[in-house]
C-alpha positions as CSV (number, residue, x, y, z in Angstrom):
1,X,46.6,-1.1,34.8
2,X,47.4,-4.8,35.5
3,X,48.4,-5.7,38.9
4,X,51.0,-8.9,38.7
5,X,49.1,-12.0,40.5
6,X,50.9,-14.2,42.3
7,X,50.6,-18.0,41.7
8,X,48.5,-18.3,45.2
9,X,46.5,-15.5,44.1
10,X,45.8,-16.4,40.8
11,X,43.7,-19.4,42.4
12,X,41.5,-17.6,43.9
13,X,40.6,-16.0,40.2
14,X,40.9,-19.6,38.3
15,X,37.1,-20.3,36.7
16,X,36.0,-16.1,37.2
17,X,35.6,-15.8,33.6
18,X,33.4,-18.7,32.9
19,X,31.4,-18.5,35.3
20,X,31.2,-14.8,34.2
21,X,29.9,-16.1,30.8
22,X,28.0,-18.9,32.1
23,X,26.1,-16.0,33.6
24,X,25.8,-13.7,30.9
25,X,23.9,-16.8,28.9
26,X,22.3,-18.1,32.1
27,X,20.3,-14.5,32.4
28,X,20.0,-13.2,28.8
29,X,16.8,-11.4,28.2
30,X,17.0,-11.6,24.0
31,X,14.0,-12.8,22.0
32,X,14.7,-16.2,20.5
33,X,14.3,-19.1,23.1
34,X,17.5,-21.6,23.6
35,X,14.9,-24.2,22.8
36,X,14.2,-23.1,19.1
37,X,18.5,-22.2,18.5
38,X,18.7,-26.2,19.8
39,X,16.4,-26.9,17.4
40,X,18.2,-25.0,14.7
41,X,21.1,-26.7,14.7
42,X,19.6,-30.2,15.6
43,X,18.1,-29.7,12.1
44,X,21.6,-28.1,10.3
45,X,23.4,-31.5,11.7
46,X,20.3,-34.2,10.4
47,X,20.5,-32.5,6.8
48,X,24.0,-31.7,6.5
49,X,25.8,-33.4,8.6
50,X,24.3,-36.9,8.5
51,X,26.0,-40.6,8.1
52,X,25.7,-40.2,4.1
53,X,27.5,-36.7,3.6
54,X,29.6,-35.0,0.5
55,X,31.7,-31.9,0.5
56,X,28.7,-29.7,-0.5
57,X,26.7,-30.7,2.3
58,X,29.1,-30.6,5.0
59,X,30.1,-26.8,3.2
60,X,26.5,-25.8,3.6
61,X,26.7,-27.5,6.9
62,X,29.6,-24.8,8.1
63,X,27.3,-21.9,6.5
64,X,24.4,-23.0,8.5
65,X,26.1,-23.5,11.5
66,X,27.8,-20.3,11.3
67,X,23.7,-18.3,11.2
68,X,22.7,-20.4,14.2
69,X,25.9,-19.3,16.0
70,X,24.7,-15.8,15.4
71,X,21.2,-16.7,17.1
72,X,22.9,-16.8,20.6
73,X,23.8,-13.0,20.1
74,X,19.9,-12.9,20.7
75,X,19.1,-15.9,23.1
76,X,16.9,-15.7,25.7
77,X,17.4,-17.6,29.1
78,X,14.9,-20.4,29.9
79,X,14.8,-20.2,33.7
80,X,16.7,-23.4,35.6
81,X,14.0,-25.9,36.7
82,X,14.9,-29.0,39.1
83,X,12.8,-32.4,37.9
84,X,11.0,-32.3,41.1
85,X,9.8,-35.8,40.3
86,X,13.4,-37.5,40.3
87,X,13.9,-39.2,42.9
88,X,17.1,-37.7,43.7
89,X,16.0,-34.1,44.6
């Protein structure tokens, strides 16, 4: 049973869903590193969505990007590391 929230109470929970989704990715323990997913997506975009493209290559790109998106279900989170050489850290 859901309890109605007042506007002032609602503001206490704004962003909770976003943080929860972020934490799921942040602590994911799958087997596919984030770098592998990024590289796969980069190659798809370069191959199928480059400056010189056709309807056919774009259609292939949609299929390939859908496959890339499925890889996120098995993502392996990489710990956040600050760049200690950066002057602001």
